[in-house]
C-alpha positions as CSV (number, residue, x, y, z in Angstrom):
1,M,16.5,12.6,39.1
2,V,14.5,11.4,36.1
3,L,13.8,14.9,34.7
4,P,17.5,16.0,34.6
5,A,18.4,12.7,32.9
6,L,15.7,13.2,30.2
7,L,17.0,16.8,29.6
8,L,20.5,15.6,29.1
9,L,19.3,12.9,26.7
10,A,17.3,15.5,24.7
11,V,20.4,17.8,24.5
12,A,22.5,14.9,23.4
13,L,20.0,13.9,20.7
14,A,19.8,17.5,19.5
15,G,23.5,17.6,19.2
16,C,23.5,14.4,17.2
17,T,20.8,15.5,14.8
18,G,22.6,18.9,14.4
19,D,25.5,17.1,12.8
20,Y,23.3,15.4,10.2
21,E,20.8,16.6,7.6
22,Q,18.2,14.9,5.5
23,V,19.1,14.6,1.8
24,L,16.7,13.7,-1.0
25,R,17.9,10.7,-2.9
26,P,16.7,9.5,-6.3
27,P,14.6,6.3,-6.6
28,R,16.4,3.0,-6.2
29,A,15.2,1.8,-9.6
30,D,17.1,3.1,-12.6
31,V,14.7,5.7,-13.8
32,T,17.3,7.8,-15.5
33,G,15.7,9.7,-18.4
34,I,12.2,9.0,-17.2
35,S,10.4,12.1,-16.1
36,V,7.0,11.7,-17.8
37,V,5.1,8.4,-16.9
38,A,1.9,7.2,-18.5
39,I,-0.3,5.1,-16.3
40,F,-2.3,2.4,-18.2
41,P,-5.5,1.0,-16.6
42,F,-4.7,-2.2,-14.8
43,V,-6.2,-5.4,-16.2
44,P,-9.0,-6.9,-14.0
45,M,-8.3,-10.6,-13.5
46,S,-9.6,-11.2,-10.0
47,S,-13.0,-11.8,-8.4
48,D,-13.2,-8.2,-7.3
49,P,-14.2,-6.2,-10.5
50,G,-13.2,-2.9,-8.8
51,L,-9.7,-4.0,-7.7
52,A,-7.9,-3.1,-11.0
53,R,-9.2,0.5,-10.9
54,A,-8.2,0.8,-7.2
55,F,-4.7,-0.3,-8.1
56,T,-4.6,2.1,-11.0
57,D,-5.7,5.1,-8.9
58,G,-3.3,4.1,-6.1
59,V,-0.3,4.0,-8.3
60,L,-1.3,7.3,-10.0
61,R,-1.6,9.1,-6.6
62,S,1.7,7.6,-5.4
63,L,3.7,8.8,-8.3
64,R,2.0,12.1,-8.7
65,D,2.3,13.0,-5.0
66,S,6.0,12.2,-5.0
67,G,6.7,15.2,-7.2
68,W,9.4,13.3,-9.0
69,Y,7.4,12.6,-12.2
70,Q,4.9,14.2,-14.5
71,V,2.1,11.7,-14.7
72,I,-0.2,11.1,-17.6
73,P,-3.5,9.9,-16.0
74,P,-5.2,6.7,-17.2
75,E,-8.2,8.6,-18.5
76,Q,-5.9,10.3,-21.1
77,V,-4.3,7.0,-21.9
78,E,-7.7,5.3,-22.3
79,S,-8.6,8.0,-24.8
80,V,-5.8,7.1,-27.1
81,M,-6.5,3.4,-26.5
82,A,-10.1,4.0,-27.7
83,E,-8.7,5.7,-30.9
84,W,-6.5,2.7,-31.5
85,R,-9.4,0.3,-30.7
86,V,-7.5,-1.7,-28.1
87,D,-8.4,-2.6,-24.5
88,S,-6.2,-3.0,-21.4
89,R,-5.7,-6.7,-22.0
90,Q,-3.9,-6.0,-25.2
91,V,-1.3,-3.6,-23.7
92,T,0.1,-5.4,-20.7
93,G,3.7,-4.5,-21.5
94,G,3.8,-5.2,-25.3
95,P,4.8,-3.0,-28.2
96,I,1.3,-1.5,-28.4
97,A,1.6,0.0,-25.0
98,R,5.0,1.4,-25.8
99,E,3.7,3.0,-29.0
100,I,0.8,4.6,-27.2
101,A,3.0,5.9,-24.4
102,A,5.3,7.4,-27.1
103,E,2.4,9.1,-28.8
104,L,1.5,10.7,-25.4
105,G,5.0,12.0,-25.0
106,A,5.9,9.7,-22.1
107,D,9.4,8.5,-21.2
108,G,8.0,5.5,-19.3
109,F,4.7,3.7,-18.8
110,I,3.2,1.5,-16.1
111,V,1.0,-1.5,-16.8
112,G,-0.4,-4.0,-14.4
113,I,-2.8,-6.8,-13.6
114,A,-5.0,-7.2,-10.5
115,D,-4.8,-11.0,-10.3
116,Y,-6.0,-12.0,-6.8
117,Y,-8.6,-11.1,-4.3
118,F,-9.7,-13.0,-1.2
119,E,-11.6,-12.0,1.9
120,D,-12.2,-13.8,5.2
121,V,-14.2,-13.0,8.3
122,A,-13.7,-15.3,11.4
123,L,-14.1,-15.3,15.2
124,D,-11.1,-16.2,17.4
125,V,-11.4,-18.2,20.6
126,P,-13.4,-16.3,23.3
127,Y,-11.5,-15.1,26.3
128,P,-12.5,-13.8,29.7
129,S,-12.0,-10.2,30.9
130,R,-12.8,-9.5,34.5
131,G,-14.6,-6.3,35.3
132,G,-13.3,-3.7,37.6
133,Q,-15.5,-4.7,40.5
134,P,-15.4,-8.3,41.9
135,E,-19.2,-8.5,41.8
136,A,-19.2,-7.7,38.1
137,G,-18.3,-11.3,37.3
138,V,-16.5,-12.4,34.2
139,N,-17.0,-10.5,30.9
140,W,-16.3,-12.7,27.9
141,R,-15.1,-11.2,24.7
142,V,-14.2,-12.5,21.2
143,D,-12.1,-11.0,18.5
144,Q,-13.5,-10.9,15.0
145,R,-10.8,-10.7,12.5
146,T,-11.6,-9.4,9.0
147,S,-8.8,-9.9,6.4
148,V,-8.6,-9.1,2.7
149,T,-5.7,-10.2,0.5
150,V,-5.0,-8.7,-2.9
151,G,-2.6,-9.6,-5.6
152,M,-0.9,-7.4,-8.2
153,Q,1.6,-7.7,-11.1
154,A,3.0,-4.4,-12.3
155,Q,6.0,-3.0,-14.1
156,L,7.5,0.3,-15.3
157,V,8.9,0.2,-18.8
158,N,11.3,2.7,-20.4
159,V,9.7,4.0,-23.6
160,H,13.0,4.9,-25.3
161,T,14.7,1.5,-24.7
162,G,11.8,-0.9,-24.2
163,A,13.6,-2.2,-21.0
164,V,11.6,-3.1,-17.9
165,V,13.0,-0.7,-15.3
166,H,11.1,-2.1,-12.4
167,R,8.8,-5.1,-11.8
168,W,6.8,-6.3,-8.8
169,N,4.6,-9.4,-8.3
170,G,3.0,-10.2,-5.0
171,Q,0.2,-10.2,-2.5
172,R,-0.6,-8.1,0.5
173,T,-3.1,-8.5,3.3
174,G,-5.1,-5.9,5.3
175,E,-6.7,-6.9,8.6
176,V,-9.1,-5.3,11.0
177,T,-9.8,-6.6,14.5
178,D,-13.2,-5.9,16.2
179,V,-13.4,-6.8,19.9
180,R,-16.9,-7.9,20.6
181,Q,-18.6,-8.3,23.9
182,L,-20.5,-11.5,24.7
183,L,-23.7,-11.8,26.7
184,W,-22.1,-14.4,28.9
185,W,-20.9,-13.9,32.5
186,S,-20.2,-17.4,33.7
187,A,-16.7,-18.5,34.6
188,D,-17.2,-21.4,32.2
189,P,-16.3,-20.8,28.6
190,P,-19.3,-19.8,26.5
191,P,-21.0,-22.3,24.2
192,R,-21.0,-21.8,20.4
193,S,-24.6,-20.5,20.7
194,A,-23.4,-17.6,22.7
195,L,-21.1,-16.3,20.0
196,P,-22.3,-13.5,17.8
197,S,-22.8,-13.7,14.1
198,T,-19.9,-12.3,12.0
199,H,-20.4,-9.0,10.2
200,R,-18.8,-7.6,7.0
201,R,-18.6,-3.9,8.1
202,D,-14.8,-4.0,8.2
203,I,-14.3,-5.4,4.7
204,P,-13.9,-2.0,3.1
205,K,-11.3,-0.9,5.6
206,A,-9.3,-4.1,5.3
207,R,-9.5,-4.0,1.5
208,E,-8.3,-0.4,1.5
209,E,-5.4,-1.3,3.7
210,A,-4.4,-4.3,1.6
211,I,-4.5,-2.2,-1.6
212,K,-2.3,0.5,-0.1
213,K,0.2,-2.1,1.0
214,A,0.4,-3.6,-2.5
215,V,0.7,-0.2,-4.1
216,D,3.4,0.9,-1.7
217,A,5.3,-2.4,-2.3
218,F,5.3,-1.7,-6.1
219,T,6.1,2.0,-6.0
220,A,8.7,1.9,-3.1
221,D,11.7,1.7,-5.5
222,L,10.2,4.2,-7.9
223,L,9.9,7.0,-5.4
224,P,12.6,9.4,-4.1
225,R,13.5,9.0,-0.4
226,Y,15.2,11.0,2.3
227,E,18.4,9.8,4.0
228,W,20.2,11.2,7.0
229,V,23.8,12.1,6.1
230,R,26.6,13.9,8.0
231,R,26.9,17.5,7.1
232,E,29.8,18.2,4.7
233,T,31.4,20.8,7.1
234,D,31.4,18.1,9.9
235,A,32.6,15.4,7.6
236,Q,35.6,17.5,6.4
237,Q,36.8,18.2,10.0
């Protein structure tokens, strides 16, 4: 009886989706008139010297891959900055950044700051996990949690009006859990001496996840998105 029910459900769902279609919607932020965007290198103001570049590259990829904008890469922006003899700390949204973006032919520009970085590696409370065979005894395990938190301030500015079109300021955390086996088979909880030393192998993965979350949070309202809408022929009936 289960299979016929599933088939009926599949047919019903197919009928529902047949009445709807995905439509590409413009970004939620008011990016009217902004088709060319210059990406300025983010300013490093955290304990991780490479975080600013990671944010810059992440925002570049996000906007470029969306296909909604023509993106002027930071290398091209830095070339003009060098000619003007200014660094990224002098162009965090001020008139200089606007003038440089205008010279590059951009309609908008993005500037940002990498302002926070924190990493933590810790072991949770050990817990028992019984083996498949009774004689196997008790297997003790402990979860190692590796977390990285990053912070960003970023904004998109309209070159023509000088207005801040979109701004985001916040932090995001990436976490990786590694389940580690203990060399302890007693029914009694293991002593501290039985716990393994922590490792830092998961720091890069947690850092990458945190950076992606922060970039996604900033660019979410700058990207087009798809929505399910009822087909016009169906809506008119």
